GUNU-740346 format. One record per residue: residue number from 1; y, x, z of N, C-alpha, C in turn. Coordinates in steps of 0.001 Angstrom, whole numbers. Layout:
BEGIN
- pos n.north n.east n.up ca.north ca.east ca.up c.north c.east c.up
- NUM Y X Z Y X Z Y X Z
...
//
This chain:
BEGIN
- pos n.north n.east n.up ca.north ca.east ca.up c.north c.east c.up
- 1 104750 45010 124928 105643 46166 124851 104846 47440 125036
- 2 104957 48375 124073 104356 49681 124298 105164 50366 125377
- 3 104488 50880 126370 105214 51468 127488 104931 52947 127577
- 4 105941 53710 127884 105760 55142 128044 106929 55715 128786
- 5 106836 56959 129155 107911 57616 129877 108185 58946 129221
- 6 109454 59270 129111 109834 60612 128693 110829 61122 129718
- 7 110469 62134 130458 111315 62694 131511 112062 63874 130938
- 8 113379 63855 131003 114141 64929 130398 115339 65306 131229
- 9 116017 66379 130822 117209 66797 131522 118149 67423 130519
- 10 118821 68488 130927 119763 69107 130010 119052 69879 128921
- 11 117766 70126 129074 117062 70936 128084 115608 70555 127996
- 12 114982 70814 126832 113571 70522 126594 113249 70577 125120
- 13 111958 70684 124682 111643 70849 123269 111631 69538 122516
- 14 111640 69653 121217 111549 68457 120388 110188 67818 120549
- 15 110165 66499 120506 108888 65800 120628 108159 65743 119296
- 16 108916 65749 118180 108291 65669 116877 107755 64294 116551
- 17 108174 63262 117297 107658 61914 117070 108819 60928 116982
- 18 109639 61007 115915 110811 60135 115817 110418 58670 115716
- 19 111283 57832 116305 111107 56397 116175 110033 55803 117060
- 20 109486 56586 117965 108416 56078 118804 108970 55202 119906
- 21 108282 54104 120184 108705 53204 121246 108078 53633 122561
- 22 108817 53447 123633 108292 53821 124947 109402 53734 125964
- 23 109304 54500 127049 110348 54517 128072 110826 55937 128241
- 24 112099 56084 128495 112703 57411 128581 113246 57641 129974
- 25 112834 58748 130585 113386 59171 131866 114104 60493 131656
- 26 115395 60538 131950 116162 61771 131832 116463 62263 133241
- 27 116023 63495 133548 116028 63934 134939 116983 65082 135202
- 28 117374 65209 136462 118186 66342 136907 117301 67283 137731
- 29 117854 68436 138123 117080 69403 138865 116281 68867 140043
- 30 116907 68596 141166 116119 68112 142287 115443 66807 141954
- 31 116097 65988 141167 115569 64664 140892 114393 64674 139947
- 32 113936 65852 139562 112644 65888 138885 111594 65238 139779
- 33 111773 65343 141101 110876 64653 142025 111022 63144 141853
- 34 112277 62658 141846 112492 61217 141677 111900 60750 140365
- 35 112085 61546 139324 111589 61153 138011 110069 61206 137952
- 36 109463 62287 138461 108006 62391 138392 107349 61367 139303
- 37 107950 61102 140470 107452 60026 141326 107548 58688 140612
- 38 108668 58471 139910 108836 57214 139189 107757 57048 138128
- 39 107394 58160 137478 106347 58085 136471 105038 57614 137081
- 40 104663 58198 138215 103417 57810 138871 103490 56350 139291
- 41 104607 55950 139891 104745 54572 140363 104737 53585 139204
- 42 105412 53952 138108 105412 53072 136942 104021 52963 136337
- 43 103310 54090 136295 101972 54087 135718 101038 53190 136512
- 44 101044 53355 137835 100112 52601 138665 100520 51146 138800
- 45 101822 50868 138742 102285 49497 138928 102185 48680 137641
- 46 102588 49302 136518 102674 48551 135275 101600 48940 134264
- 47 100718 49887 134620 99636 50317 133733 100182 50697 132360
- 48 101188 51546 132354 101798 51954 131103 100829 52808 130297
- 49 100816 52575 128992 99791 53179 128146 100169 54548 127633
- 50 101458 54809 127409 101866 56070 126813 102933 56707 127678
- 51 102681 57901 128158 103634 58599 129012 104094 59866 128321
- 52 105410 60061 128289 105952 61292 127739 106941 61846 128734
- 53 106950 63134 128894 107787 63721 129933 108514 64954 129432
- 54 109830 64997 129746 110622 66207 129574 111074 66608 130963
- 55 110733 67821 131386 110961 68136 132794 111456 69554 133003
- 56 112340 69688 133948 112747 70975 134494 113455 70643 135796
- 57 113988 71635 136514 114734 71243 137682 114875 72300 138736
- 58 115524 71902 139848 115797 72850 140919 114547 73170 141724
- 59 113476 72439 141500 112189 72786 142091 111537 73881 141237
- 60 112218 75016 141138 111774 76092 140252 111040 77168 141050
- 61 109895 77571 140543 109162 78716 141072 109086 79753 139955
- 62 109741 80877 140162 109774 81938 139151 108637 82925 139388
- 63 108189 83562 138308 107119 84557 138370 107649 85923 137975
- 64 107101 86954 138583 107401 88314 138152 106718 88564 136814
- 65 107421 89133 135831 106780 89430 134546 105710 90516 134666
- 66 105721 91248 135774 104740 92315 135980 103490 91822 136699
- 67 103607 90718 137409 102466 90141 138120 102756 88661 138333
- 68 102085 87809 137563 102375 86382 137613 102052 85761 138955
- 69 101274 86468 139781 100959 85960 141121 102072 86248 142117
- 70 103010 87076 141723 104182 87349 142560 105253 86334 142180
- 71 105511 85381 143069 106369 84245 142749 107509 84112 143749
- 72 108509 83339 143351 109663 83114 144223 110254 81744 143935
- 73 110493 80976 144984 111164 79680 144856 112672 79927 144790
- 74 113273 79627 143644 114699 79889 143459 115563 78687 143831
- 75 114943 77532 144044 115702 76356 144435 115387 75955 145856
- 76 114759 74801 146021 114406 74304 147355 113504 75303 148069
- 77 113767 75541 149346 113054 76563 150099 111967 75995 151004
- 78 112239 74882 151640 111249 74189 152458 111675 72742 152574
- 79 110785 71910 153031 111037 70466 153106 111056 70042 154566
- 80 112127 69396 154961 112267 68878 156318 112058 67373 156305
- 81 111126 66908 157129 110827 65485 157232 111277 64974 158592
- 82 112199 64019 158578 112676 63428 159820 111687 62361 160288
- 83 111754 61960 161566 110853 60899 162050 110963 59614 161227
- 84 112171 59301 160756 112364 58097 159952 111530 58162 158676
- 85 111628 59275 157967 110902 59392 156706 109426 59716 156918
- 86 109096 60294 158046 107676 60509 158350 106938 59179 158382
- 87 107659 58137 158785 107073 56795 158809 107180 56119 157445
- 88 108382 56124 156863 108620 55376 155624 107970 56009 154403
- 89 107830 57325 154408 107245 58034 153261 105914 58690 153635
- 90 105251 58120 154613 104012 58712 155118 102978 58927 154017
- 91 102844 57964 153103 101821 58061 152066 102054 59270 151160
- 92 103312 59612 150919 103618 60761 150057 103267 62068 150760
- 93 103647 62185 152020 103345 63409 152765 101839 63576 152960
- 94 101155 62487 153270 99707 62575 153468 99008 63087 152216
- 95 99437 62588 151075 98810 63000 149815 99055 64479 149530
- 96 100286 64932 149690 100617 66321 149401 99947 67274 150383
- 97 99838 66871 151629 99146 67695 152628 97646 67734 152352
- 98 97083 66601 151968 95649 66536 151698 95252 67421 150529
- 99 96144 67569 149539 95865 68397 148380 96278 69858 148574
- 100 96804 70185 149746 97227 71563 150008 98493 71944 149271
- 101 99201 70964 148741 100447 71248 148035 101556 71535 149037
- 102 101524 70862 150163 102394 71168 151294 101549 71622 152473
- 103 102080 72558 153242 101485 72966 154510 102611 73123 155527
- 104 102314 73007 156807 103368 73172 157814 104013 74562 157744
- 105 105315 74589 157926 106046 75849 158000 105797 76482 159359
- 106 105178 77648 159369 104869 78332 160626 105591 79664 160756
- 107 106165 80166 159677 106854 81467 159700 108247 81308 160307
- 108 108747 82340 160981 110048 82237 161658 111222 82223 160675
- 109 112088 81214 160846 113312 81098 160053 114490 81295 161007
- 110 115142 82416 160908 116231 82736 161825 117479 81947 161457
- 111 118047 81247 162444 119284 80494 162226 119082 79086 161723
- 112 117831 78638 161613 117566 77277 161144 117925 76270 162228
- 113 118652 75229 161862 119028 74180 162801 117992 73069 162742
- 114 117340 72814 163849 116277 71818 163896 116675 70664 164809
- 115 116343 69466 164383 116554 68267 165181 115228 67849 165809
- 116 115305 67212 166956 114098 66784 167650 113281 65828 166776
- 117 111999 66114 166670 111108 65275 165902 110957 65661 164446
- 118 111782 66599 163947 111673 67027 162556 110409 67855 162340
- 119 109818 67736 161158 108696 68565 160734 109090 69290 159455
- 120 108760 70576 159374 109104 71376 158207 107844 71806 157470
- 121 107928 71784 156138 106779 72123 155301 107195 73109 154219
- 122 106226 73897 153775 106413 74771 152621 105345 74443 151592
- 123 105570 74911 150375 104608 74732 149289 103980 76095 148997
- 124 102743 76343 149430 102126 77668 149263 102109 78154 147818
- 125 101967 77234 146872 101914 77603 145459 103278 77483 144786
- 126 104325 77351 145594 105672 77207 145059 106084 75745 144978
- 127 107385 75491 145122 107847 74105 145130 107612 73419 143784
- 128 107497 74197 142720 107222 73574 141423 105865 72883 141411
- 129 104972 73262 142327 103650 72633 142379 103759 71158 142764
- 130 104833 70772 143470 105039 69362 143815 105282 68556 142543
- 131 106173 69060 141690 106467 68378 140437 105228 68348 139549
- 132 104538 69482 139456 103340 69553 138609 102285 68551 139067
- 133 102169 68369 140371 101191 67420 140900 101491 66008 140413
- 134 102751 65598 140535 103099 64229 140140 103036 64051 138631
- 135 103442 65059 137879 103360 64956 136426 101908 64854 135969
- 136 101053 65666 136570 99635 65613 136212 99041 64269 136583
- 137 99425 63757 137732 98906 62466 138185 99368 61335 137270
- 138 100564 61460 136715 101096 60412 135844 100429 60413 134483
- 139 99851 61539 134086 99253 61646 132766 100271 61839 131660
- 140 101489 62201 132027 102564 62321 131041 102415 63573 130189
- 141 102837 63465 128921 103062 64648 128118 104353 65287 128619
- 142 104362 66605 128729 105526 67276 129297 106218 68092 128206
- 143 107516 67903 128069 108319 68637 127104 109500 69289 127818
- 144 109971 70397 127267 111072 71135 127872 112163 71400 126838
- 145 113341 71759 127355 114453 72267 126553 114909 71322 125442
- 146 115162 70104 125801 115879 69190 124935 117231 68900 125545
- 147 118197 68661 124691 119525 68270 125158 119884 66932 124532
- 148 119873 65892 125328 120215 64555 124850 121729 64444 124724
- 149 122188 63915 123603 123627 63828 123341 124140 62399 123279
- 150 123301 61456 122805 123753 60076 122646 122655 59098 123027
- 151 123088 57937 123529 122180 56801 123737 122838 55579 123134
- 152 122174 54990 122124 122723 53834 121412 121738 52675 121445
- 153 122268 51472 121331 121455 50258 121299 121145 49912 119843
- 154 119847 49881 119495 119422 49613 118128 118274 48606 118143
- 155 118516 47394 117650 117459 46388 117522 116715 46170 118840
- 156 117495 45976 119900 116952 45704 121236 116112 46846 121782
- 157 116352 48037 121325 115729 49244 121891 116808 50305 122058
- 158 116482 51312 122876 117407 52425 123067 117071 53529 122086
- 159 118048 53918 121296 117889 55048 120394 118540 56272 121038
- 160 117728 57277 121278 118188 58472 121976 118267 59624 120981
- 161 119445 60225 120887 119666 61354 119989 119748 62646 120788
- 162 119262 63722 120163 119253 65032 120803 120014 66018 119927
- 163 120260 67203 120455 120948 68225 119680 120148 68596 118439
- 164 118822 68581 118543 117959 68885 117405 116902 67795 117271
- 165 116387 67619 116070 115339 66628 115863 115898 65249 115575
- 166 115018 64345 115196 115402 62978 114835 115559 62113 116083
- 167 116391 61082 116001 116514 60139 117129 115178 59444 117389
- 168 114976 59022 118640 113766 58298 119026 114162 57004 119730
- 169 113289 56006 119659 113573 54708 120264 112650 54451 121452
- 170 113209 53792 122481 112487 53524 123719 112793 52115 124207
- 171 111834 51547 124933 111986 50198 125473 112863 50167 126715
- 172 112815 51232 127503 113687 51316 128670 114015 52767 128950
- 173 115133 52971 129603 115626 54317 129895 115969 54410 131374
- 174 115517 55474 132018 115888 55782 133398 116529 57167 133395
- 175 117765 57252 133869 118496 58515 133908 118530 59046 135333
- 176 118010 60253 135553 118148 60877 136881 118750 62267 136758
- 177 119427 62516 135656 120093 63793 135440 121357 63868 136308
- 178 122008 65045 136383 123259 65114 137148 124261 64087 136618
- 179 124934 63433 137515 125835 62355 137116 126939 62834 136174
- 180 127506 64033 136345 128473 64490 135328 127878 64550 133929
- 181 126584 64833 133814 125942 64863 132506 125727 63442 131957
- 182 125513 62475 132844 125450 61075 132396 126791 60670 131787
- 183 127871 61054 132455 129208 60685 131985 129588 61407 130698
- 184 128898 62499 130378 129170 63238 129138 128426 62665 127938
- 185 127442 61784 128171 126678 61217 127062 127578 60378 126163
- 186 127290 60412 124878 128064 59660 123904 127258 58462 123406
- 187 127883 57640 122584 127205 56479 122021 127552 55199 122773
- 188 126709 54194 122596 126958 52882 123202 126971 52920 124722
- 189 126312 53902 125309 126257 53977 126778 127659 54080 127373
- 190 128594 54667 126626 129959 54823 127137 130564 53469 127492
- 191 130347 52483 126628 130937 51160 126842 130121 50275 127775
- 192 128906 50729 128127 128068 49946 129034 128446 50169 130496
- 193 129101 51286 130764 129491 51602 132140 130799 50891 132450
- 194 130762 49980 133417 131968 49241 133782 132968 50174 134463
- 195 134206 49720 134565 135228 50545 135200 134882 50821 136663
- 196 134344 49804 137343 133938 49992 138741 132805 51008 138837
- 197 131805 50892 137950 130695 51837 137963 131169 53244 137633
- 198 132089 53352 136688 132599 54671 136323 133296 55330 137514
- 199 134061 54561 138251 134724 55113 139433 133700 55590 140460
- 200 132623 54813 140631 131566 55219 141558 130907 56510 141098
- 201 130618 56602 139819 129959 57793 139285 130880 59013 139358
- 202 132142 58818 139048 133082 59937 139064 133368 60443 140473
- 203 133046 59625 141481 133283 60046 142869 132195 60977 143395
- 204 131079 61103 142670 129971 61950 143129 130359 63423 142985
- 205 130058 64196 144018 130386 65615 144027 129133 66447 144308
- 206 129092 67632 143700 127983 68567 143885 128522 69922 144341
- 207 127735 70624 145111 128032 72020 145398 127466 72882 144277
- 208 127948 74128 144189 127446 75083 143199 127110 76386 143911
- 209 126064 77036 143453 125678 78318 144045 124793 79077 143075
- 210 124530 80326 143418 123588 81147 142669 122373 81447 143545
- 211 121250 81661 142882 120049 82168 143553 119605 83418 142807
- 212 119156 84400 143551 118660 85646 142963 117268 85927 143500
- 213 116316 86085 142608 114953 86432 142987 114670 87892 142671
- 214 114120 88612 143630 113767 90020 143465 112259 90180 143646
- 215 111638 90880 142725 110189 91062 142755 109869 92551 142919
- 216 108922 92846 143814 108631 94232 144176 107174 94604 143903
- 217 106954 95909 143900 105591 96433 143770 104777 96085 145006
- 218 103447 96080 144856 102562 95719 145968 102677 96686 147137
- 219 103100 97907 146880 103195 98914 147944 104419 98745 148829
- 220 105353 97888 148437 106610 97728 149173 106398 96843 150403
- 221 106952 97286 151528 106937 96495 152760 108383 96250 153202
- 222 108718 95027 153475 110047 94684 153985 109887 94366 155460
- 223 110257 95310 156277 109947 95261 157715 111071 94587 158497
- 224 111031 93265 158577 111977 92500 159377 111180 91472 160177
- 225 111695 91014 161312 110917 90095 162159 110927 88648 161690
- 226 111670 88336 160632 111785 86954 160175 111226 86814 158764
- 227 110897 85567 158413 110466 85273 157043 111650 84795 156206
- 228 112630 84213 156864 113863 83788 156199 114973 83806 157232
- 229 116194 83903 156737 117316 84038 157668 118567 83411 157065
- 230 119242 82582 157859 120542 82064 157467 121613 83080 157865
- 231 122514 83364 156945 123580 84335 157167 124887 83566 157371
- 232 125612 83884 158437 126840 83140 158738 128101 83979 158593
- 233 127962 85274 158407 129138 86149 158447 129367 86906 157146
- 234 128831 86402 156033 128984 87100 154762 129631 86163 153751
- 235 130630 86619 153014 131318 85735 152065 130489 85392 150829
- 236 129409 86134 150611 128613 85957 149403 127250 85338 149681
- 237 126544 85853 150690 125144 85467 150914 125031 84492 152075
- 238 124346 83374 151837 124128 82355 152867 122710 82358 153394
- 239 121736 82713 152561 120333 82574 152953 119515 83650 152259
- 240 118583 84241 153016 117646 85224 152477 116245 84821 152897
- 241 115318 84901 151956 113924 84565 152256 113007 85639 151685
- 242 112098 86115 152520 110965 86894 152007 109937 85840 151635
- 243 109939 85496 150369 109363 84221 149965 107865 84136 150210
- 244 107139 85200 149926 105687 85143 150151 105373 85060 151648
- 245 106209 85658 152477 106017 85585 153930 106355 84189 154440
- 246 107416 83610 153917 107815 82256 154316 106721 81252 153996
- 247 106069 81432 152830 105018 80498 152402 103638 80916 152901
- 248 103609 81975 153733 102362 82436 154367 101285 82789 153344
- 249 101708 83524 152302 100750 83929 151268 100808 85446 151048
- 250 101145 86195 152089 101213 87652 151963 99852 88216 151581
- 251 99879 89230 150716 98656 89867 150247 98937 91340 149967
- 252 97980 92192 150301 98137 93629 150048 98102 93944 148558
- 253 97628 93003 147750 97497 93234 146312 98688 92698 145523
- 254 99552 91955 146179 100704 91343 145500 101977 91742 146236
- 255 102941 92228 145499 104180 92664 146118 104988 91519 146675
- 256 105913 91823 147586 106765 90776 148158 107818 90318 147150
- 257 108323 89141 147383 109447 88614 146602 110550 88220 147570
- 258 111771 88502 147176 112933 88220 148010 113819 87219 147277
- 259 114273 86185 147991 115159 85186 147402 116471 85190 148170
- 260 117569 85246 147442 118904 85211 148039 119647 84004 147483
- 261 120205 83182 148364 121081 82091 147958 122507 82447 148366
- 262 123455 82226 147476 124841 82524 147800 125478 81374 148574
- 263 126644 81648 149111 127449 80595 149722 128013 79704 148621
- 264 128410 78496 148986 129016 77596 148012 130368 78121 147531
- 265 131254 78610 148418 132529 79148 147916 132337 80278 146902
- 266 131363 81152 147144 131079 82216 146178 130615 81615 144856
- 267 129727 80623 144920 129221 79988 143713 130323 79350 142896
- 268 131250 78678 143574 132355 78029 142876 133281 79068 142244
- 269 133575 80128 142980 134499 81162 142500 133963 81862 141258
- 270 132662 82140 141238 132077 82930 140154 131220 82086 139204
- 271 131488 80764 139183 130645 79857 138409 130633 80208 136925
- 272 131752 80642 136389 131833 80922 134962 131702 82408 134637
- 273 131363 83219 135618 131158 84650 135372 129756 84879 134816
- 274 129553 86042 134230 128238 86365 133688 127240 86572 134817
- 275 125982 86252 134544 124944 86427 135565 124781 87901 135926
- 276 125029 88793 134985 124926 90230 135271 125966 90645 136308
- 277 127204 90173 136153 128257 90514 137114 127964 89902 138479
- 278 127497 88656 138478 127180 87984 139742 126036 88711 140445
- 279 125026 89095 139709 123882 89787 140294 124317 91095 140945
- 280 125218 91813 140308 125696 93081 140869 126460 92840 142172
- 281 127281 91797 142216 128011 91477 143441 127050 91111 144579
- 282 126003 90364 144259 125022 89990 145286 124304 91233 145800
- 283 123944 92137 144902 123284 93373 145317 124161 94177 146275
- 284 125443 94228 145998 126351 94979 146866 126376 94403 148274
- 285 126416 93083 148386 126432 92445 149694 125064 92529 150381
- 286 123998 92475 149596 122653 92556 150169 122427 93897 150843
- 287 123011 94944 150296 122845 96287 150874 123401 96344 152285
- 288 124450 95561 152573 125023 95569 153920 124173 94786 154911
- 289 123314 93910 154417 122467 93092 155282 121079 93699 155437
- 290 120526 94183 154336 119212 94840 154338 119346 96203 153659
- 291 119920 97181 154367 120141 98490 153744 118823 99198 153424
- 292 118851 99959 152343 117702 100787 152003 116581 100072 151278
- 293 116823 98862 150770 115779 98183 150015 115450 98973 148750
- 294 114174 99080 148404 113818 99762 147155 114256 98943 145947
- 295 114235 99579 144796 114570 98877 143565 113473 97873 143217
- 296 113828 96635 142906 112809 95671 142467 112319 96019 141063
- 297 111108 95600 140757 110579 95841 139412 111070 94770 138443
- 298 111549 93649 138970 112081 92579 138136 113039 91731 138959
- 299 113973 91088 138276 114925 90194 138933 115053 88910 138119
- 300 115523 87862 138792 115804 86586 138108 117014 85958 138783
- 301 118090 85832 138033 119312 85222 138554 119425 83808 138017
- 302 119666 82865 138912 119703 81451 138545 121016 80831 138998
- 303 121762 80275 138043 122994 79553 138381 122654 78085 138604
- 304 123086 77562 139755 122939 76135 140026 124326 75499 139973
- 305 124732 75065 138767 126029 74397 138630 126043 73103 139446
- 306 124941 72352 139387 124792 71134 140186 123692 71403 141199
- 307 124092 71896 142354 123122 72297 143367 122751 71095 144230
- 308 123519 70837 145259 123239 69711 146145 124378 68710 146111
- 309 124029 67441 146248 125031 66380 146282 125765 66442 147617
- 310 127075 66560 147551 127885 66558 148774 128546 65206 149008
- 311 128664 64410 147940 129211 63059 148070 128479 62178 147068
- 312 127623 61277 147559 126821 60441 146669 127606 59189 146262
- 313 127086 58491 145264 127735 57277 144776 127753 56209 145873
- 314 128899 55652 146106 129053 54661 147177 128467 53312 146761
- 315 127903 52624 147736 127402 51251 147547 126359 51142 146450
- 316 125562 52196 146287 124473 52190 145310 123178 52531 146047
- 317 122331 51554 146305 121104 51783 147086 120020 52504 146286
- 318 120276 53758 145954 119270 54567 145274 119276 54479 143772
- 319 120075 53581 143197 120089 53432 141741 121340 52670 141316
- 320 121599 52712 139999 122673 51921 139407 122179 51400 138060
- 321 122116 50087 137919 121651 49466 136684 122828 49286 135731
- 322 122704 49854 134523 123769 49775 133532 123538 48671 132506
- 323 122272 48311 132253 121974 47295 131238 120610 46696 131544
- 324 120455 45390 131282 119225 44703 131663 118244 44503 130522
- 325 118708 44243 129331 117771 43936 128236 118279 44537 126930
- 326 117751 45700 126540 116718 46499 127203 117271 47189 128453
- 327 116355 47651 129278 116724 48122 130611 117220 49561 130574
- 328 118326 49808 131288 118894 51149 131433 119369 51295 132867
- 329 118772 52227 133597 119084 52393 135015 119260 53871 135329
- 330 120168 54166 136249 120394 55531 136729 119787 55682 138122
- 331 119181 56817 138387 118637 57108 139710 118813 58582 140032
- 332 118137 59036 141090 118231 60435 141487 119044 60628 142743
- 333 119177 61893 143143 119811 62167 144431 121313 61924 144429
- 334 121923 61712 143259 123326 61337 143230 123580 59971 143836
- 335 122492 59205 144037 122604 57868 144622 121979 57814 146017
- 336 121504 58965 146501 120948 59029 147860 121438 60308 148534
- 337 120585 61306 148630 120959 62603 149189 119993 63658 148665
- 338 120448 64911 148671 119723 65982 147981 118625 66598 148836
- 339 117535 65888 148968 116323 66490 149519 115127 65678 149024
- 340 113946 66101 149418 112714 65475 148953 112713 63981 149231
- 341 113073 63600 150447 113038 62180 150810 114106 61375 150090
- 342 115255 61979 149824 116272 61282 149064 115805 60949 147658
- 343 115057 61884 147063 114540 61652 145709 113453 60588 145712
- 344 112587 60612 146715 111560 59573 146815 112220 58204 147013
- 345 113227 58158 147879 113923 56892 148127 114515 56339 146833
- 346 115085 57211 146016 115645 56767 144747 114546 56282 143808
- 347 113430 57022 143750 112314 56615 142888 111807 55228 143269
- 348 111722 54961 144568 111265 53653 145019 112273 52558 144663
- 349 113571 52884 144732 114603 51908 144356 114548 51603 142872
- 350 114359 52656 142065 114236 52455 140620 113020 51590 140314
- 351 111915 51879 140992 110697 51090 140784 110945 49613 141100
- 352 111672 49340 142173 111896 47960 142582 112701 47192 141538
- 353 113769 47814 141008 114571 47086 140009 113774 46915 138713
- 354 112912 47884 138401 112072 47727 137202 111041 46629 137395
- 355 110497 46524 138601 109552 45439 138894 110236 44081 138747
- 356 111467 44011 139241 112209 42755 139139 112514 42425 137683
- 357 112687 43460 136875 113018 43260 135462 111803 42916 134629
- 358 110711 43677 134836 109524 43530 133991 108633 42404 134525
//
């Protein structure tokens, strides 16, 4: 069997290689970690010869168009490792720390709730560097901005259709995209999901929110005693981070970046509003929290329709197998929980069922 991986989500470019055999991974925002980890694990375990990847996700690090070194994490802000996962996922943390991809969080976070024994980490080069590390390690080709519409069974292979381009065939498929997007797929996959599985998938719930990144000139100083702060008394803003300060990468030559996350109720209320209107509302509330901020030289507003899983699929230990021959399995944080360790746990579960299959 020619083996390969294609990691994808709601968007990505055309591959230009119709009819190619391999393996397909369709990923969701946070679960880009689960998908990229799965690629590395599949590569090292099964020595797969051809890797293809379509990737995007909530591990987003945005750049200022005026200075690419001025960056802001618009999704995950820091990683909390509990004593349980410090033991069970030790090899992953050791590797990321050894490569400088993660470093201990030392900057003050006002209002952060900490449990005894927890360790917090930041990604100095942005959280997207975690995904890039695993993708590079897997050797996968990376593609963006594809929208998969159908998955059909053709001659004992999976034929995957996209909004543009020709259908492609794969030996196995792993889906880690948002579960509502799995349920929206058309084709033979619709009839492969049993009524019990459909009920489990439909029970999964996500929160929604917006993130706003503000980029400033190098001369700007934001004089506050914290690097990030949880807000409890504002109907719009839940979290503010001076992102370069939080990641301990302040420089006199690079301006600060500010990240604002909205509350979930605000995100739900304004989910279908224009990003311009939402950005203006956030600016109005930000003025009451940090009055007198200068005008940013650039902004980036990000809607997270599927932010964090608030209710995961019941009785699914990190994955759900929809078909055995050829193999089709669902994974991602919809089957665990929305953080780094939840995605790793799902990747390991997916790997185990694939090992049992192959």
